[in-house]
C-alpha positions in Angstrom: -110.2 -47.4 166.0 -106.9 -48.2 164.7 -106.6 -50.1 162.3 -103.8 -52.7 161.5 -101.6 -52.1 158.4 -100.0 -55.5 157.4 -97.5 -56.3 154.6 -96.4 -59.5 153.0 -99.8 -61.1 152.8 -100.5 -63.5 149.5 -103.1 -62.7 147.8 -106.0 -65.4 147.3 -105.9 -67.5 143.9 -108.5 -66.5 141.8 -110.9 -68.5 140.7 -109.5 -69.5 136.8 -106.1 -70.2 138.6 -108.1 -72.4 140.7 -110.6 -74.5 138.5 -108.1 -74.3 135.5 -104.8 -75.6 137.4 -105.2 -79.0 136.0 -104.1 -77.8 132.6 -100.5 -77.0 133.8 -100.4 -80.9 134.4 -101.6 -81.2 130.6 -98.8 -83.0 128.1 -99.6 -81.8 124.2 -101.5 -84.3 122.8 -103.8 -84.5 126.8 -107.2 -84.3 126.5 -110.1 -84.6 129.2 -113.7 -84.5 129.3 -115.2 -80.7 130.9 -118.5 -79.6 131.9 -119.1 -76.6 130.0 -120.1 -73.3 132.2 -121.5 -69.2 130.9 -117.7 -68.4 130.3 -116.0 -71.8 130.6 -114.9 -71.5 127.0 -113.2 -68.4 127.3 -111.7 -68.7 130.6 -109.6 -71.7 129.5 -108.4 -70.2 126.8 -107.3 -66.7 128.9 -106.0 -69.5 131.8 -104.0 -71.0 129.3 -103.0 -68.2 128.0 -101.6 -67.3 130.8 -99.4 -70.1 131.7 -98.4 -70.2 128.1 -99.8 -73.8 126.7 -102.3 -74.3 123.3 -105.5 -75.5 123.5 -108.2 -76.5 121.6 -111.7 -76.7 122.8 -115.1 -78.6 121.2 -118.4 -79.4 122.3 -118.6 -83.4 122.1 -122.7 -83.5 123.7 -124.7 -80.1 123.2 -127.5 -81.6 125.3 -125.9 -82.0 128.4 -123.0 -79.4 128.1 -119.7 -81.5 127.9 -116.5 -80.0 126.1 -113.4 -82.3 125.0 -109.7 -79.9 125.7 -106.5 -80.8 124.0 -103.3 -79.5 124.4 -101.5 -78.9 121.0 -98.7 -76.6 122.1 
């Protein structure tokens, strides 16, 4: 079987890039509520760093796992 080599095929977006793309629309002072999953906090901060913004996250409803995300810079 011969393998066909293809060039210039874009890589699919990784999960955090799709999941946290809304951060790119945030202006300083904007915030939102967000459902916290297992790695949400670290993934959010990692993605924010990648797009060169600074965010703050705070748990606002521990029972229902709700956090608030603010863009601070």
